[in-house]
C-alpha positions in Angstrom: 86.5 100.9 27.9 82.1 101.6 27.5 81.3 98.8 25.5 84.2 96.2 27.6 82.6 96.8 30.9 79.0 96.9 29.4 80.0 93.1 28.2 81.4 92.4 31.6 78.3 93.3 33.3 76.1 91.5 30.6 78.5 88.0 31.6 78.2 88.8 35.3 74.4 88.9 34.9 74.3 85.3 33.0 76.6 83.9 35.5 74.1 85.6 38.2 70.8 84.0 36.4 72.6 80.5 35.5 73.3 79.2 39.2 70.0 80.7 40.5 68.5 78.3 38.0 70.9 75.7 39.4 69.6 76.7 42.6 66.2 76.6 41.9 65.8 73.8 40.1 68.1 71.9 43.1 65.8 72.8 45.7 62.8 71.9 43.6 64.2 68.4 43.7 65.1 68.6 46.9 61.4 69.2 48.2 60.5 66.2 46.1 57.4 64.7 48.3 57.7 60.8 48.4 54.4 59.8 49.2 53.5 61.4 46.0 56.0 59.2 43.9 54.6 56.3 45.4 51.5 57.3 44.3 52.6 58.1 40.7 53.8 54.3 40.8 51.2 53.0 41.7 48.7 54.6 39.6 50.9 53.1 37.0 51.3 50.1 37.9 47.3 49.9 38.7 47.2 51.5 34.9 49.0 48.5 32.9 47.3 45.6 35.2 43.9 47.2 33.8 45.9 46.7 30.7 46.7 43.5 30.2 43.1 42.5 31.6 41.9 44.1 29.2 44.4 42.5 26.3 43.7 39.1 28.0 39.9 39.6 27.6 40.4 41.1 24.2 42.0 37.9 23.5 39.3 36.2 25.3 36.4 37.2 23.5 37.8 37.5 20.3 38.6 33.4 19.4 34.7 32.9 21.8 33.6 35.4 18.7 36.0 33.1 16.3 34.8 29.6 17.9 31.0 31.6 17.1 31.7 32.7 13.8 32.5 29.0 12.8 29.5 27.4 13.9 27.8 30.4 11.9 29.7 29.3 8.9 29.1 25.5 9.4 25.1 26.2 10.3 25.5 28.2 7.1 27.4 25.7 4.9 24.4 22.6 6.2 22.1 25.4 5.7 22.1 25.2 2.3 22.9 21.6 1.8 19.6 21.3 2.9 17.8 23.8 0.7 19.8 22.0 -2.9 18.5 18.8 -1.4 15.2 20.1 -1.3 15.1 21.6 -4.5 16.3 18.0 -5.9 13.7 16.7 -3.6 11.0 19.0 -4.8 12.2 18.3 -8.6 11.3 14.8 -7.6 8.3 14.7 -5.9 7.1 16.6 -9.2 8.3 14.1 -11.3 6.9 11.2 -9.2 3.6 13.3 -8.8 3.4 13.6 -12.6 3.8 9.6 -13.0 1.0 8.8 -10.1 -1.1 11.2 -12.1 0.0 9.5 -15.8 -1.0 6.0 -14.2 -3.8 7.4 -12.2 -5.3 8.1 -16.1 -4.0 4.9 -16.8 -6.6 3.2 -14.7 -9.6 4.6 -14.9 -9.3 3.9 -18.5 -8.3 0.4 -17.9 -11.5 0.4 -15.5 -13.8 2.4 -18.0 -13.1 -0.6 -21.1 -13.8 -2.8 -18.0 -16.9 -1.9 -16.9 -17.6 -1.4 -20.5 -16.5 -5.6 -20.8 -18.3 -6.5 -17.9 -21.4 -4.7 -18.9 -21.8 -7.2 -21.7 -20.4 -10.3 -19.8 -22.1 -10.0 -16.8 -25.7 -11.0 -17.8 -24.2 -13.9 -19.6 -22.3 -15.0 -16.5 -26.2 -15.0 -15.0 -27.4 -16.7 -17.4 -24.7 -19.7 -17.1 -24.7 -20.2 -13.1 -28.6 -20.6 -13.6 -27.6 -23.6 -15.4 -25.3 -25.0 -12.8 -26.1 -28.3 -10.6 -26.6 -27.5 -7.1 -23.2 -28.5 -5.4 -21.1 -26.3 -8.1 -23.8 -23.8 -6.9 -23.0 -24.3 -3.5 -19.1 -23.8 -3.8 -19.1 -21.0 -6.3 -22.2 -19.1 -3.6 -19.9 -15.7 -2.9 -18.9 -15.5 -6.5 -22.6 -15.8 -8.1 -23.7 -13.8 -6.0 -21.7 -10.9 -6.6 -22.4 -11.1 -9.6 -26.0 -11.1 -9.3 -26.1 -8.5 -7.3 -27.4 -5.1 -8.5 -24.2 -3.2 -7.7 -21.9 -5.8 -10.0 -20.6 -3.3 -12.5 -19.9 -0.7 -9.8 -17.3 -3.3 -9.0 -15.8 -4.1 -12.2 -12.2 -5.8 -10.5 -14.0 -7.7 -7.8 -16.8 -9.2 -10.9 -13.7 -10.3 -13.0 -12.5 -12.2 -10.2 -14.9 -13.8 -9.4 -16.0 -14.9 -12.8 -12.4 -15.9 -13.0 -13.1 -18.0 -10.6 -16.0 -19.6 -11.7 -15.2 -20.3 -15.2 -12.2 -22.1 -13.8 -14.4 -23.9 -11.3 -16.8 -25.1 -14.0 -14.3 -25.8 -15.8 -12.8 -28.6 -13.5 -16.3 -30.0 -13.0 -17.1 -30.5 -16.3 -13.8 -33.1 -16.0 -14.9 -35.2 -13.6 -17.9 -37.3 -11.9 -19.1 -35.3 -8.7 -21.2 -37.5 -6.2 -23.3 -36.0 -4.2 -26.4 -35.8 -2.3 -29.8 -33.8 -2.5 -33.3 -34.3 -1.2 -36.0 -35.0 -3.3 -39.7 -34.6 -3.2 -42.0 -36.7 -3.7 -45.3 -36.9 -5.1 -47.3 -37.3 -1.8 -45.2 -34.5 -0.8 -43.0 -36.4 1.2 -38.7 -35.6 1.6 -36.4 -38.2 1.2 -32.3 -37.8 0.6 -30.8 -39.0 -2.7 -27.2 -39.8 -4.1 -26.4 -38.0 -7.3 -23.5 -38.5 -9.5 -23.1 -35.8 -12.3 -21.3 -36.7 -15.1 -19.3 -33.0 -15.8 -22.5 -30.7 -16.5 -24.1 -32.5 -19.0 -26.1 -35.1 -17.6 -26.9 -36.9 -14.2 -28.3 -40.0 -12.9 -29.3 -40.0 -9.2 -31.2 -43.0 -7.2 -32.2 -43.9 -3.3 -30.6 -46.2 -1.5 -33.4 -48.8 -2.0 -36.9 -48.9 -3.7 -37.2 -47.6 -7.3 -37.0 -44.2 -6.6 -34.0 -42.9 -9.1 -33.9 -40.8 -12.7 -32.2 -38.8 -14.5 -31.0 -34.7 -14.8 -29.8 -32.1 -17.5 -29.1 -28.7 -17.5 -32.8 -26.9 -17.9 -31.3 -25.6 -21.4 -30.4 -28.7 -22.9 -34.3 -30.0 -21.2 -36.0 -27.6 -22.9 -34.7 -28.8 -26.5 -35.6 -32.6 -26.0 -39.0 -34.1 -26.1 -42.5 -32.2 -24.6 -43.3 -35.5 -23.5 -40.4 -36.4 -21.9 -39.9 -33.1 -20.2 -44.0 -33.1 -19.2 -42.9 -35.1 -16.2 -39.9 -33.5 -15.0 -39.1 -31.2 -12.0 -36.9 -28.2 -12.2 -34.1 -28.3 -8.5 -30.5 -26.2 -9.5 -31.2 -24.8 -12.5 -31.5 -28.7 -14.1 -35.0 -30.5 -14.9 -35.1 -34.1 -13.3 -37.2 -36.9 -14.7 -37.6 -39.9 -12.8 -37.5 -43.1 -14.1 -37.4 -46.0 -11.6 -36.2 -48.9 -14.4 -32.7 -47.3 -13.9 -32.3 -47.6 -9.8 -30.4 -50.8 -9.7 -28.0 -49.3 -12.9 -27.1 -46.3 -10.9 -26.3 -47.7 -7.2 -24.3 -50.4 -8.9 -22.6 -47.0 -10.8 -21.8 -45.3 -7.5 -20.7 -47.9 -5.6 -18.3 -48.3 -8.5 -17.5 -45.0 -8.3 -16.8 -45.2 -4.6 -14.8 -47.8 -5.0 -17.8 -50.1 -2.7 -17.7 -52.4 -5.8 -15.4 -53.7 -8.7 -15.3 -52.0 -11.8 -18.1 -53.4 -14.7 -20.0 -52.0 -17.0 -23.1 -50.6 -16.4 -25.9 -49.9 -19.2 -27.0 -46.3 -18.7 -29.9 -44.1 -20.3 -28.1 -41.4 -22.7 -29.7 -38.7 -25.0 -28.3 -36.6 -27.5 -28.9 -33.1 -28.7 -27.8 -33.5 -32.6 -31.0 -31.4 -33.9 -33.4 -34.4 -33.2 -33.9 -36.9 -30.0 -32.8 -39.6 -29.3 -31.5 -42.8 -27.1 
C-alpha cells in the first residue's frame, strides 16, 4: 500500500514538473522581443552579403593572379629563348673571331712578304723610271713620286699598285709613237719649243718648226754605251740624252707631218743607231 502511494506521488510530481516546464517555454516564447528578431535577421543578411562580396573579390583577384602568372611564364619563356640565342651568338662570335684572327695573321704575313719583295723591287723601279722620257714621267707623276719617297716601304700595297701602273703605262708607251712638245735651251741661252716624236722607249727625234734645229734622243743608259765622241755633244733632259743633228731637220718635220696626218704617207730616212756591242748606223 505504501509502495503504491509513493508511485502515485512520484507520477503526480512528474506531471506537475512537466506542466511547469511547458508553461515556462510558452511564456519564454511569448516574451521574445520582435526588435531583437529583426536585428538578428539584419546581421544575418549583412553577414551573407559580406561573404558574397568576399567570394566575388576573391574570384576577381584569382583571375588577375592567373593572368599575371601567365605573363610571367611568357616572359620567362622569352628570356630563356634570348639566353639560348645569346649563347649561340657567343659561339658564333668566337668562331668569327678565330677566323678574323687567322685572316689577320695571314694578312700580316703576306704584308711582310710583300714588304720584303718591295725592298728589292723599288730600287730597280727607281732606276727604270730614271730612263723614262718626259711625257711618260709627267703622266706617271704621282706613282713615280710614291716609289721615290723615303716612306715607300711603309706602304707596300700602294707601292705595288704604283709599280703595276708604271709598268702598264711604260708597256703601252713603248708600243706606240708619241708626239710631244718640249723646250730646248740653245747655246746662247735662248729657249725654243720643239716637236719630239718618240719611237716607244728606244729613240726619239726632234725638230723646230723652222730652221736647222733638230736632233735625236736616246735613254741615258743606252747613250752611255755609245761612242764617246758622239756622246760628248749630247745634253741630258728628262732622263734622255739628246744629240743635235741639223741635217735631219727636214726629214723629222716630214715624219711628224705624216704622223699628224697633215701629209701623205711617204718613206722617210732617219738615222738609227743599233746597239749590238759595237756602235753602228
